[in-house]
Predicted model as a PDB file, atoms N, CA, C, CB and O in Angstrom, pLDDT in the B-factor column:
MODEL        1                                                                  
ATOM      1  N   ALA A   1      49.685  47.262   6.991  1.00 90.00           N  
ATOM      2  CA  ALA A   1      51.087  47.067   7.194  1.00 90.00           C  
ATOM      3  C   ALA A   1      50.576  45.430   7.620  1.00 90.00           C  
ATOM      4  CB  ALA A   1      52.015  48.251   8.474  1.00 90.00           C  
ATOM      5  O   ALA A   1      51.427  44.548   7.730  1.00 90.00           O  
ATOM      6  N   GLN A   2      49.015  45.125   7.855  1.00 94.00           N  
ATOM      7  CA  GLN A   2      48.651  43.753   8.474  1.00 94.00           C  
ATOM      8  C   GLN A   2      48.478  43.258   6.925  1.00 94.00           C  
ATOM      9  CB  GLN A   2      47.120  43.631   9.697  1.00 94.00           C  
ATOM     10  O   GLN A   2      48.948  42.121   6.884  1.00 94.00           O  
ATOM     11  N   ALA A   3      48.009  43.634   5.661  1.00 95.00           N  
ATOM     12  CA  ALA A   3      47.620  43.029   4.303  1.00 95.00           C  
ATOM     13  C   ALA A   3      49.608  42.654   3.744  1.00 95.00           C  
ATOM     14  CB  ALA A   3      46.424  44.590   3.048  1.00 95.00           C  
ATOM     15  O   ALA A   3      49.906  41.724   2.995  1.00 95.00           O  
ATOM     16  N   GLU A   4      50.647  43.650   4.359  1.00 95.00           N  
ATOM     17  CA  GLU A   4      51.664  43.250   3.520  1.00 95.00           C  
ATOM     18  C   GLU A   4      52.376  42.704   4.488  1.00 95.00           C  
ATOM     19  CB  GLU A   4      52.349  44.240   2.677  1.00 95.00           C  
ATOM     20  O   GLU A   4      53.512  42.629   4.020  1.00 95.00           O  
ATOM     21  N   ARG A   5      52.384  42.186   5.793  1.00 96.00           N  
ATOM     22  CA  ARG A   5      52.741  41.212   6.905  1.00 96.00           C  
ATOM     23  C   ARG A   5      52.328  39.918   5.908  1.00 96.00           C  
ATOM     24  CB  ARG A   5      51.763  41.419   8.580  1.00 96.00           C  
ATOM     25  O   ARG A   5      53.159  39.101   5.512  1.00 96.00           O  
ATOM     26  N   ALA A   6      50.591  39.870   5.505  1.00 96.00           N  
ATOM     27  CA  ALA A   6      50.233  38.567   4.832  1.00 96.00           C  
ATOM     28  C   ALA A   6      50.740  38.059   3.722  1.00 96.00           C  
ATOM     29  CB  ALA A   6      49.111  38.532   4.559  1.00 96.00           C  
ATOM     30  O   ALA A   6      50.978  36.865   3.537  1.00 96.00           O  
ATOM     31  N   VAL A   7      51.006  39.390   2.581  1.00 95.00           N  
ATOM     32  CA  VAL A   7      51.165  39.262   1.613  1.00 95.00           C  
ATOM     33  C   VAL A   7      52.929  38.409   1.723  1.00 95.00           C  
ATOM     34  CB  VAL A   7      50.791  40.657   0.951  1.00 95.00           C  
ATOM     35  O   VAL A   7      53.369  37.521   0.993  1.00 95.00           O  
ATOM     36  N   ASN A   8      53.561  39.053   2.825  1.00 95.00           N  
ATOM     37  CA  ASN A   8      55.040  38.480   2.805  1.00 95.00           C  
ATOM     38  C   ASN A   8      54.951  37.046   3.453  1.00 95.00           C  
ATOM     39  CB  ASN A   8      56.160  39.487   3.708  1.00 95.00           C  
ATOM     40  O   ASN A   8      55.348  36.264   2.589  1.00 95.00           O  
ATOM     41  N   ALA A   9      54.639  36.425   4.483  1.00 95.00           N  
ATOM     42  CA  ALA A   9      54.284  35.488   4.968  1.00 95.00           C  
ATOM     43  C   ALA A   9      53.642  33.827   3.987  1.00 95.00           C  
ATOM     44  CB  ALA A   9      53.425  36.237   5.782  1.00 95.00           C  
ATOM     45  O   ALA A   9      53.838  32.622   4.145  1.00 95.00           O  
ATOM     46  N   VAL A  10      52.850  34.654   3.015  1.00 91.00           N  
ATOM     47  CA  VAL A  10      52.323  33.863   1.808  1.00 91.00           C  
ATOM     48  C   VAL A  10      53.433  33.582   0.788  1.00 91.00           C  
ATOM     49  CB  VAL A  10      51.151  34.661   1.076  1.00 91.00           C  
ATOM     50  O   VAL A  10      53.646  32.453   0.345  1.00 91.00           O  
ATOM     51  N   LEU A  11      54.220  34.822   0.396  1.00 92.00           N  
ATOM     52  CA  LEU A  11      55.199  34.613  -0.389  1.00 92.00           C  
ATOM     53  C   LEU A  11      56.943  33.585   0.130  1.00 92.00           C  
ATOM     54  CB  LEU A  11      55.346  36.145  -0.742  1.00 92.00           C  
ATOM     55  O   LEU A  11      57.760  33.020  -0.598  1.00 92.00           O  
ATOM     56  N   GLN A  12      56.891  33.764   1.844  1.00 93.00           N  
ATOM     57  CA  GLN A  12      57.480  33.096   2.002  1.00 93.00           C  
ATOM     58  C   GLN A  12      57.224  31.738   2.010  1.00 93.00           C  
ATOM     59  CB  GLN A  12      57.831  33.477   2.654  1.00 93.00           C  
ATOM     60  O   GLN A  12      57.848  30.998   1.248  1.00 93.00           O  
ATOM     61  N   GLY A  13      56.302  31.270   2.848  1.00 90.00           N  
ATOM     62  CA  GLY A  13      55.595  30.105   2.351  1.00 90.00           C  
ATOM     63  C   GLY A  13      55.719  28.995   1.020  1.00 90.00           C  
ATOM     64  O   GLY A  13      55.972  27.792   0.953  1.00 90.00           O  
ATOM     65  N   MET A  14      55.333  30.286  -0.203  1.00 90.00           N  
ATOM     66  CA  MET A  14      55.745  29.863  -1.390  1.00 90.00           C  
ATOM     67  C   MET A  14      57.171  29.220  -1.698  1.00 90.00           C  
ATOM     68  CB  MET A  14      55.577  30.884  -2.095  1.00 90.00           C  
ATOM     69  O   MET A  14      57.373  28.158  -2.287  1.00 90.00           O  
ATOM     70  N   SER A  15      57.879  29.877  -1.300  1.00 90.00           N  
ATOM     71  CA  SER A  15      59.292  30.213  -1.557  1.00 90.00           C  
ATOM     72  C   SER A  15      59.907  28.708  -0.698  1.00 90.00           C  
ATOM     73  CB  SER A  15      59.820  32.017  -0.808  1.00 90.00           C  
ATOM     74  O   SER A  15      60.656  27.891  -1.235  1.00 90.00           O  
ATOM     75  N   THR A  16      59.508  28.631   0.387  1.00 89.00           N  
ATOM     76  CA  THR A  16      60.033  27.395   1.359  1.00 89.00           C  
ATOM     77  C   THR A  16      59.389  26.007   0.777  1.00 89.00           C  
ATOM     78  CB  THR A  16      59.474  27.630   3.115  1.00 89.00           C  
ATOM     79  O   THR A  16      59.967  24.924   0.863  1.00 89.00           O  
ATOM     80  N   GLY A  17      58.157  26.194   0.196  1.00 87.00           N  
ATOM     81  CA  GLY A  17      57.587  25.201  -0.737  1.00 87.00           C  
ATOM     82  C   GLY A  17      58.202  24.571  -1.769  1.00 87.00           C  
ATOM     83  O   GLY A  17      58.447  23.370  -1.886  1.00 87.00           O  
ATOM     84  N   LEU A  18      58.487  25.665  -2.673  1.00 89.00           N  
ATOM     85  CA  LEU A  18      59.628  25.386  -3.768  1.00 89.00           C  
ATOM     86  C   LEU A  18      60.546  24.452  -3.481  1.00 89.00           C  
ATOM     87  CB  LEU A  18      60.424  26.510  -4.073  1.00 89.00           C  
ATOM     88  O   LEU A  18      60.624  23.268  -3.809  1.00 89.00           O  
ATOM     89  N   LYS A  19      61.450  25.362  -2.615  1.00 87.00           N  
ATOM     90  CA  LYS A  19      62.558  24.907  -2.391  1.00 87.00           C  
ATOM     91  C   LYS A  19      62.896  23.367  -1.549  1.00 87.00           C  
ATOM     92  CB  LYS A  19      63.025  25.982  -1.815  1.00 87.00           C  
ATOM     93  O   LYS A  19      64.004  22.897  -1.288  1.00 87.00           O  
ATOM     94  N   LYS A  20      61.716  22.872  -1.284  1.00 87.00           N  
ATOM     95  CA  LYS A  20      61.802  21.639  -0.246  1.00 87.00           C  
ATOM     96  C   LYS A  20      60.945  20.673  -1.804  1.00 87.00           C  
ATOM     97  CB  LYS A  20      60.609  21.902   1.850  1.00 87.00           C  
ATOM     98  O   LYS A  20      61.292  19.506  -1.987  1.00 87.00           O  
ATOM     99  N   GLU A  21      60.181  21.141  -2.499  1.00 84.00           N  
ATOM    100  CA  GLU A  21      59.364  19.957  -2.925  1.00 84.00           C  
ATOM    101  C   GLU A  21      59.501  20.253  -3.973  1.00 84.00           C  
ATOM    102  CB  GLU A  21      58.030  19.658  -2.555  1.00 84.00           C  
ATOM    103  O   GLU A  21      59.444  19.286  -4.733  1.00 84.00           O  
ATOM    104  N   ARG A  22      59.731  21.535  -4.618  1.00 87.00           N  
ATOM    105  CA  ARG A  22      60.318  21.388  -6.045  1.00 87.00           C  
ATOM    106  C   ARG A  22      58.660  21.514  -6.988  1.00 87.00           C  
ATOM    107  CB  ARG A  22      61.363  19.534  -6.246  1.00 87.00           C  
ATOM    108  O   ARG A  22      58.564  21.333  -8.202  1.00 87.00           O  
ATOM    109  N   SER A  23      57.583  21.835  -6.123  1.00 89.00           N  
ATOM    110  CA  SER A  23      56.628  22.352  -7.193  1.00 89.00           C  
ATOM    111  C   SER A  23      55.215  22.741  -6.391  1.00 89.00           C  
ATOM    112  CB  SER A  23      56.365  21.106  -8.444  1.00 89.00           C  
ATOM    113  O   SER A  23      54.616  21.897  -5.724  1.00 89.00           O  
ATOM    114  N   LEU A  24      54.860  23.805  -6.501  1.00 90.00           N  
ATOM    115  CA  LEU A  24      53.649  24.569  -5.556  1.00 90.00           C  
ATOM    116  C   LEU A  24      52.045  24.410  -6.620  1.00 90.00           C  
ATOM    117  CB  LEU A  24      54.214  26.722  -5.270  1.00 90.00           C  
ATOM    118  O   LEU A  24      51.668  24.874  -7.696  1.00 90.00           O  
ATOM    119  N   SER A  25      51.683  23.826  -5.957  1.00 90.00           N  
ATOM    120  CA  SER A  25      50.157  23.695  -6.802  1.00 90.00           C  
ATOM    121  C   SER A  25      49.072  24.557  -6.299  1.00 90.00           C  
ATOM    122  CB  SER A  25      49.490  22.172  -6.704  1.00 90.00           C  
ATOM    123  O   SER A  25      48.516  24.035  -5.332  1.00 90.00           O  
ATOM    124  N   LEU A  26      48.533  25.828  -6.669  1.00 88.00           N  
ATOM    125  CA  LEU A  26      47.435  26.618  -6.145  1.00 88.00           C  
ATOM    126  C   LEU A  26      46.208  26.288  -6.870  1.00 88.00           C  
ATOM    127  CB  LEU A  26      47.708  28.084  -6.231  1.00 88.00           C  
ATOM    128  O   LEU A  26      46.063  26.594  -8.053  1.00 88.00           O  
ATOM    129  N   SER A  27      45.162  25.556  -6.061  1.00 87.00           N  
ATOM    130  CA  SER A  27      43.985  25.232  -7.071  1.00 87.00           C  
ATOM    131  C   SER A  27      43.054  25.944  -7.187  1.00 87.00           C  
ATOM    132  CB  SER A  27      43.379  24.196  -6.918  1.00 87.00           C  
ATOM    133  O   SER A  27      42.371  26.452  -6.298  1.00 87.00           O  
ATOM    134  N   GLY A  28      42.936  26.055  -8.629  1.00 86.00           N  
ATOM    135  CA  GLY A  28      42.075  26.852  -9.566  1.00 86.00           C  
ATOM    136  C   GLY A  28      42.797  28.143 -10.198  1.00 86.00           C  
ATOM    137  O   GLY A  28      42.310  28.833 -11.094  1.00 86.00           O  
ATOM    138  N   PHE A  29      44.182  28.374  -9.509  1.00 91.00           N  
ATOM    139  CA  PHE A  29      45.331  29.529  -9.891  1.00 91.00           C  
ATOM    140  C   PHE A  29      46.337  28.480 -10.882  1.00 91.00           C  
ATOM    141  CB  PHE A  29      46.340  30.313  -8.191  1.00 91.00           C  
ATOM    142  O   PHE A  29      46.259  28.474 -12.110  1.00 91.00           O  
ATOM    143  N   GLY A  30      46.911  27.952 -10.401  1.00 93.00           N  
ATOM    144  CA  GLY A  30      47.673  27.130 -11.512  1.00 93.00           C  
ATOM    145  C   GLY A  30      48.925  26.395 -10.489  1.00 93.00           C  
ATOM    146  O   GLY A  30      48.754  26.207  -9.285  1.00 93.00           O  
ATOM    147  N   THR A  31      50.223  26.026 -11.253  1.00 94.00           N  
ATOM    148  CA  THR A  31      51.138  25.741 -10.878  1.00 94.00           C  
ATOM    149  C   THR A  31      52.441  25.969 -11.195  1.00 94.00           C  
ATOM    150  CB  THR A  31      50.950  25.003 -10.832  1.00 94.00           C  
ATOM    151  O   THR A  31      52.737  26.179 -12.371  1.00 94.00           O  
ATOM    152  N   PHE A  32      53.504  25.963 -10.097  1.00 94.00           N  
ATOM    153  CA  PHE A  32      54.648  26.862  -9.950  1.00 94.00           C  
ATOM    154  C   PHE A  32      55.937  25.654  -9.735  1.00 94.00           C  
ATOM    155  CB  PHE A  32      54.383  28.059  -8.503  1.00 94.00           C  
ATOM    156  O   PHE A  32      56.153  24.945  -8.752  1.00 94.00           O  
ATOM    157  N   GLU A  33      56.376  25.700 -10.515  1.00 94.00           N  
ATOM    158  CA  GLU A  33      57.676  24.283 -10.204  1.00 94.00           C  
ATOM    159  C   GLU A  33      58.864  24.636 -10.550  1.00 94.00           C  
ATOM    160  CB  GLU A  33      57.550  22.810 -11.089  1.00 94.00           C  
ATOM    161  O   GLU A  33      59.017  25.509 -11.404  1.00 94.00           O  
ATOM    162  N   VAL A  34      59.884  24.040  -9.967  1.00 94.00           N  
ATOM    163  CA  VAL A  34      61.738  24.473 -10.111  1.00 94.00           C  
ATOM    164  C   VAL A  34      62.330  23.202 -10.976  1.00 94.00           C  
ATOM    165  CB  VAL A  34      62.796  24.522  -8.203  1.00 94.00           C  
ATOM    166  O   VAL A  34      62.497  22.009 -10.726  1.00 94.00           O  
ATOM    167  N   ARG A  35      62.619  24.254 -12.391  1.00 93.00           N  
ATOM    168  CA  ARG A  35      63.006  23.526 -13.663  1.00 93.00           C  
ATOM    169  C   ARG A  35      64.785  23.856 -13.473  1.00 93.00           C  
ATOM    170  CB  ARG A  35      62.101  24.295 -15.318  1.00 93.00           C  
ATOM    171  O   ARG A  35      65.300  24.722 -12.765  1.00 93.00           O  
ATOM    172  N   ALA A  36      65.290  23.101 -14.138  1.00 92.00           N  
ATOM    173  CA  ALA A  36      66.581  23.104 -14.394  1.00 92.00           C  
ATOM    174  C   ALA A  36      67.001  23.635 -15.604  1.00 92.00           C  
ATOM    175  CB  ALA A  36      67.011  21.971 -14.284  1.00 92.00           C  
ATOM    176  O   ALA A  36      66.349  23.410 -16.624  1.00 92.00           O  
ATOM    177  N   ARG A  37      68.226  24.459 -15.624  1.00 93.00           N  
ATOM    178  CA  ARG A  37      68.355  25.250 -17.095  1.00 93.00           C  
ATOM    179  C   ARG A  37      69.823  24.928 -17.182  1.00 93.00           C  
ATOM    180  CB  ARG A  37      67.951  27.126 -17.183  1.00 93.00           C  
ATOM    181  O   ARG A  37      70.673  24.947 -16.292  1.00 93.00           O  
ATOM    182  N   LYS A  38      69.949  24.560 -18.753  1.00 94.00           N  
ATOM    183  CA  LYS A  38      71.379  24.172 -19.094  1.00 94.00           C  
ATOM    184  C   LYS A  38      71.950  25.570 -19.458  1.00 94.00           C  
ATOM    185  CB  LYS A  38      71.521  23.006 -20.385  1.00 94.00           C  
ATOM    186  O   LYS A  38      71.417  26.647 -19.725  1.00 94.00           O  
ATOM    187  N   GLY A  39      73.687  24.998 -19.336  1.00 94.00           N  
ATOM    188  CA  GLY A  39      74.914  26.554 -19.040  1.00 94.00           C  
ATOM    189  C   GLY A  39      74.017  26.849 -20.649  1.00 94.00           C  
ATOM    190  O   GLY A  39      72.938  26.375 -21.004  1.00 94.00           O  
ATOM    191  N   ARG A  40      74.873  27.733 -21.334  1.00 95.00           N  
ATOM    192  CA  ARG A  40      74.741  28.201 -22.647  1.00 95.00           C  
ATOM    193  C   ARG A  40      75.835  29.496 -23.065  1.00 95.00           C  
ATOM    194  CB  ARG A  40      73.198  28.637 -22.768  1.00 95.00           C  
ATOM    195  O   ARG A  40      76.237  30.433 -22.375  1.00 95.00           O  
ATOM    196  N   LEU A  41      76.063  29.203 -24.182  1.00 95.00           N  
ATOM    197  CA  LEU A  41      77.289  30.537 -24.722  1.00 95.00           C  
ATOM    198  C   LEU A  41      75.798  32.318 -25.507  1.00 95.00           C  
ATOM    199  CB  LEU A  41      78.842  29.301 -27.037  1.00 95.00           C  
ATOM    200  O   LEU A  41      74.816  32.344 -26.249  1.00 95.00           O  
ATOM    201  N   LEU A  42      76.334  33.027 -24.960  1.00 94.00           N  
ATOM    202  CA  LEU A  42      75.382  34.077 -25.497  1.00 94.00           C  
ATOM    203  C   LEU A  42      76.243  35.147 -26.196  1.00 94.00           C  
ATOM    204  CB  LEU A  42      74.469  34.752 -24.303  1.00 94.00           C  
ATOM    205  O   LEU A  42      77.423  35.213 -25.850  1.00 94.00           O  
ATOM    206  N   ILE A  43      75.793  35.985 -27.132  1.00 95.00           N  
ATOM    207  CA  ILE A  43      76.512  37.427 -27.364  1.00 95.00           C  
ATOM    208  C   ILE A  43      76.315  38.441 -26.644  1.00 95.00           C  
ATOM    209  CB  ILE A  43      76.285  37.973 -28.474  1.00 95.00           C  
ATOM    210  O   ILE A  43      75.247  38.399 -26.034  1.00 95.00           O  
ATOM    211  N   ASN A  44      77.003  39.436 -26.462  1.00 92.00           N  
ATOM    212  CA  ASN A  44      76.874  40.391 -25.588  1.00 92.00           C  
ATOM    213  C   ASN A  44      76.253  41.498 -26.489  1.00 92.00           C  
ATOM    214  CB  ASN A  44      78.201  40.720 -24.866  1.00 92.00           C  
ATOM    215  O   ASN A  44      77.055  42.142 -27.166  1.00 92.00           O  
ATOM    216  N   PRO A  45      74.790  41.836 -26.600  1.00 93.00           N  
ATOM    217  CA  PRO A  45      74.576  42.627 -27.955  1.00 93.00           C  
ATOM    218  C   PRO A  45      75.236  44.293 -28.082  1.00 93.00           C  
ATOM    219  CB  PRO A  45      72.841  42.712 -28.145  1.00 93.00           C  
ATOM    220  O   PRO A  45      75.189  44.968 -29.111  1.00 93.00           O  
ATOM    221  N   ARG A  46      75.937  44.798 -26.561  1.00 94.00           N  
ATOM    222  CA  ARG A  46      76.591  46.057 -26.682  1.00 94.00           C  
ATOM    223  C   ARG A  46      78.011  46.112 -27.179  1.00 94.00           C  
ATOM    224  CB  ARG A  46      76.556  46.653 -25.461  1.00 94.00           C  
ATOM    225  O   ARG A  46      78.450  47.094 -27.778  1.00 94.00           O  
ATOM    226  N   THR A  47      78.925  44.718 -26.838  1.00 94.00           N  
ATOM    227  CA  THR A  47      79.903  44.697 -27.542  1.00 94.00           C  
ATOM    228  C   THR A  47      80.436  43.758 -28.642  1.00 94.00           C  
ATOM    229  CB  THR A  47      80.541  44.784 -26.819  1.00 94.00           C  
ATOM    230  O   THR A  47      81.441  43.838 -29.349  1.00 94.00           O  
ATOM    231  N   GLY A  48      79.386  42.785 -28.561  1.00 93.00           N  
ATOM    232  CA  GLY A  48      79.701  41.782 -29.690  1.00 93.00           C  
ATOM    233  C   GLY A  48      80.556  40.266 -28.575  1.00 93.00           C  
ATOM    234  O   GLY A  48      80.445  39.078 -28.880  1.00 93.00           O  
ATOM    235  N   ALA A  49      81.039  40.590 -27.807  1.00 95.00           N  
ATOM    236  CA  ALA A  49      81.361  39.256 -26.927  1.00 95.00           C  
ATOM    237  C   ALA A  49      81.040  38.030 -26.441  1.00 95.00           C  
ATOM    238  CB  ALA A  49      81.467  39.417 -26.210  1.00 95.00           C  
ATOM    239  O   ALA A  49      80.292  38.142 -25.469  1.00 95.00           O  
ATOM    240  N   PRO A  50      81.256  37.087 -26.673  1.00 96.00           N  
ATOM    241  CA  PRO A  50      80.828  35.798 -26.285  1.00 96.00           C  
ATOM    242  C   PRO A  50      80.820  35.626 -24.610  1.00 96.00           C  
ATOM    243  CB  PRO A  50      81.807  34.742 -27.007  1.00 96.00           C  
ATOM    244  O   PRO A  50      81.829  35.224 -24.030  1.00 96.00           O  
ATOM    245  N   MET A  51      79.775  35.916 -24.000  1.00 95.00           N  
ATOM    246  CA  MET A  51      79.605  35.110 -23.157  1.00 95.00           C  
ATOM    247  C   MET A  51      78.892  33.706 -22.543  1.00 95.00           C  
ATOM    248  CB  MET A  51      79.494  35.700 -22.815  1.00 95.00           C  
ATOM    249  O   MET A  51      77.913  33.136 -23.023  1.00 95.00           O  
ATOM    250  N   LYS A  52      79.692  33.297 -21.300  1.00 95.00           N  
ATOM    251  CA  LYS A  52      78.972  31.535 -20.763  1.00 95.00           C  
ATOM    252  C   LYS A  52      77.989  32.525 -19.579  1.00 95.00           C  
ATOM    253  CB  LYS A  52      80.622  29.809 -19.672  1.00 95.00           C  
ATOM    254  O   LYS A  52      78.100  33.551 -18.908  1.00 95.00           O  
ATOM    255  N   VAL A  53      76.949  31.379 -19.878  1.00 93.00           N  
ATOM    256  CA  VAL A  53      75.934  31.569 -19.042  1.00 93.00           C  
ATOM    257  C   VAL A  53      75.871  30.198 -18.011  1.00 93.00           C  
ATOM    258  CB  VAL A  53      74.609  31.838 -19.943  1.00 93.00           C  
ATOM    259  O   VAL A  53      75.829  29.075 -18.514  1.00 93.00           O  
ATOM    260  N   ARG A  54      75.868  30.372 -16.677  1.00 94.00           N  
ATOM    261  CA  ARG A  54      76.213  28.973 -15.664  1.00 94.00           C  
ATOM    262  C   ARG A  54      74.842  28.435 -16.041  1.00 94.00           C  
ATOM    263  CB  ARG A  54      76.526  29.203 -13.659  1.00 94.00           C  
ATOM    264  O   ARG A  54      73.888  29.079 -16.478  1.00 94.00           O  
ATOM    265  N   PRO A  55      74.918  27.207 -15.803  1.00 95.00           N  
ATOM    266  CA  PRO A  55      73.664  25.955 -15.614  1.00 95.00           C  
ATOM    267  C   PRO A  55      72.659  26.812 -14.052  1.00 95.00           C  
ATOM    268  CB  PRO A  55      74.728  23.749 -14.991  1.00 95.00           C  
ATOM    269  O   PRO A  55      73.182  27.381 -13.094  1.00 95.00           O  
ATOM    270  N   GLY A  56      71.392  26.639 -14.268  1.00 93.00           N  
ATOM    271  CA  GLY A  56      70.984  27.088 -12.889  1.00 93.00           C  
ATOM    272  C   GLY A  56      70.027  26.446 -12.918  1.00 93.00           C  
ATOM    273  O   GLY A  56      69.920  25.518 -13.720  1.00 93.00           O  
ATOM    274  N   LYS A  57      68.674  26.899 -11.690  1.00 92.00           N  
ATOM    275  CA  LYS A  57      67.448  27.114 -11.846  1.00 92.00           C  
ATOM    276  C   LYS A  57      66.346  28.195 -11.627  1.00 92.00           C  
ATOM    277  CB  LYS A  57      67.221  26.395 -11.420  1.00 92.00           C  
ATOM    278  O   LYS A  57      66.332  29.239 -10.975  1.00 92.00           O  
ATOM    279  N   ARG A  58      65.161  27.378 -12.641  1.00 92.00           N  
ATOM    280  CA  ARG A  58      64.615  29.034 -12.805  1.00 92.00           C  
ATOM    281  C   ARG A  58      62.994  28.296 -12.577  1.00 92.00           C  
ATOM    282  CB  ARG A  58      65.031  30.146 -14.821  1.00 92.00           C  
ATOM    283  O   ARG A  58      62.710  27.139 -12.888  1.00 92.00           O  
ATOM    284  N   VAL A  59      61.929  29.449 -11.867  1.00 93.00           N  
ATOM    285  CA  VAL A  59      60.525  28.758 -11.357  1.00 93.00           C  
ATOM    286  C   VAL A  59      59.666  29.273 -13.166  1.00 93.00           C  
ATOM    287  CB  VAL A  59      59.617  29.822  -9.322  1.00 93.00           C  
ATOM    288  O   VAL A  59      59.726  30.302 -13.839  1.00 93.00           O  
ATOM    289  N   ALA A  60      58.899  27.847 -13.366  1.00 94.00           N  
ATOM    290  CA  ALA A  60      57.994  28.178 -14.114  1.00 94.00           C  
ATOM    291  C   ALA A  60      56.720  27.927 -13.475  1.00 94.00           C  
ATOM    292  CB  ALA A  60      58.154  27.609 -15.262  1.00 94.00           C  
ATOM    293  O   ALA A  60      56.524  27.201 -12.500  1.00 94.00           O  
ATOM    294  N   PHE A  61      55.790  28.672 -14.193  1.00 94.00           N  
ATOM    295  CA  PHE A  61      54.462  29.144 -14.042  1.00 94.00           C  
ATOM    296  C   PHE A  61      53.355  28.310 -15.188  1.00 94.00           C  
ATOM    297  CB  PHE A  61      54.547  30.847 -14.285  1.00 94.00           C  
ATOM    298  O   PHE A  61      53.642  28.511 -16.368  1.00 94.00           O  
ATOM    299  N   ARG A  62      52.239  27.484 -14.950  1.00 94.00           N  
ATOM    300  CA  ARG A  62      51.735  26.753 -16.043  1.00 94.00           C  
ATOM    301  C   ARG A  62      50.269  27.465 -15.285  1.00 94.00           C  
ATOM    302  CB  ARG A  62      52.112  24.796 -16.239  1.00 94.00           C  
ATOM    303  O   ARG A  62      49.908  27.096 -14.167  1.00 94.00           O  
ATOM    304  N   ALA A  63      49.847  28.060 -15.732  1.00 93.00           N  
ATOM    305  CA  ALA A  63      48.050  28.633 -15.569  1.00 93.00           C  
ATOM    306  C   ALA A  63      46.993  27.162 -15.329  1.00 93.00           C  
ATOM    307  CB  ALA A  63      47.379  29.603 -17.499  1.00 93.00           C  
ATOM    308  O   ALA A  63      47.169  26.039 -15.802  1.00 93.00           O  
ATOM    309  N   GLY A  64      46.111  27.548 -14.619  1.00 91.00           N  
ATOM    310  CA  GLY A  64      45.355  26.188 -14.635  1.00 91.00           C  
ATOM    311  C   GLY A  64      44.294  26.842 -15.521  1.00 91.00           C  
ATOM    312  O   GLY A  64      44.368  27.792 -16.301  1.00 91.00           O  
ATOM    313  N   LYS A  65      42.978  25.800 -15.052  1.00 89.00           N  
ATOM    314  CA  LYS A  65      41.990  25.980 -15.840  1.00 89.00           C  
ATOM    315  C   LYS A  65      41.305  27.071 -15.430  1.00 89.00           C  
ATOM    316  CB  LYS A  65      41.255  24.941 -15.952  1.00 89.00           C  
ATOM    317  O   LYS A  65      41.182  27.999 -16.230  1.00 89.00           O  
ATOM    318  N   ALA A  66      40.913  27.139 -14.534  1.00 88.00           N  
ATOM    319  CA  ALA A  66      39.951  28.469 -13.887  1.00 88.00           C  
ATOM    320  C   ALA A  66      40.832  29.857 -14.254  1.00 88.00           C  
ATOM    321  CB  ALA A  66      39.735  28.348 -11.859  1.00 88.00           C  
ATOM    322  O   ALA A  66      40.244  30.855 -14.672  1.00 88.00           O  
ATOM    323  N   LEU A  67      41.703  29.846 -14.140  1.00 88.00           N  
ATOM    324  CA  LEU A  67      42.403  30.726 -14.404  1.00 88.00           C  
ATOM    325  C   LEU A  67      43.019  31.314 -16.134  1.00 88.00           C  
ATOM    326  CB  LEU A  67      43.266  30.298 -13.541  1.00 88.00           C  
ATOM    327  O   LEU A  67      43.187  32.471 -16.517  1.00 88.00           O  
ATOM    328  N   LYS A  68      43.220  30.114 -16.823  1.00 88.00           N  
ATOM    329  CA  LYS A  68      42.661  30.373 -18.292  1.00 88.00           C  
ATOM    330  C   LYS A  68      41.182  30.572 -18.901  1.00 88.00           C  
ATOM    331  CB  LYS A  68      43.065  29.346 -18.955  1.00 88.00           C  
ATOM    332  O   LYS A  68      40.793  31.046 -19.969  1.00 88.00           O  
ATOM    333  N   GLY A  69      40.613  30.101 -17.954  1.00 87.00           N  
ATOM    334  CA  GLY A  69      38.898  30.574 -18.561  1.00 87.00           C  
ATOM    335  C   GLY A  69      38.525  32.231 -18.261  1.00 87.00           C  
ATOM    336  O   GLY A  69      37.636  32.889 -18.801  1.00 87.00           O  
ATOM    337  N   LEU A  70      39.311  32.585 -17.427  1.00 86.00           N  
ATOM    338  CA  LEU A  70      39.474  33.946 -17.179  1.00 86.00           C  
ATOM    339  C   LEU A  70      39.791  34.565 -18.422  1.00 86.00           C  
ATOM    340  CB  LEU A  70      40.471  34.221 -16.175  1.00 86.00           C  
ATOM    341  O   LEU A  70      38.970  35.305 -18.964  1.00 86.00           O  
ATOM    342  N   LEU A  71      40.832  34.347 -18.889  1.00 83.00           N  
ATOM    343  CA  LEU A  71      41.494  35.087 -19.677  1.00 83.00           C  
ATOM    344  C   LEU A  71      41.081  35.133 -21.116  1.00 83.00           C  
ATOM    345  CB  LEU A  71      42.693  34.737 -19.544  1.00 83.00           C  
ATOM    346  O   LEU A  71      41.698  35.838 -21.913  1.00 83.00           O  
TER     347      LEU A  71                                                      
ENDMDL                                                                          
END                                                                             
């Protein structure tokens, strides 16, 4: 239960940081950043009908040097 509370607190802090600062860097691990995504037109594979996807934001992760070295 304590571990779950700790993980939830870290994730909440990360979410808040990304919302305010638009990027979050964890030394030795990597960087999370918010990026804008353009709207686009896709095809539904089941029906073949075109679908519009609205523009939005997404979180991107770039691995740090230490993490890349482990892989």
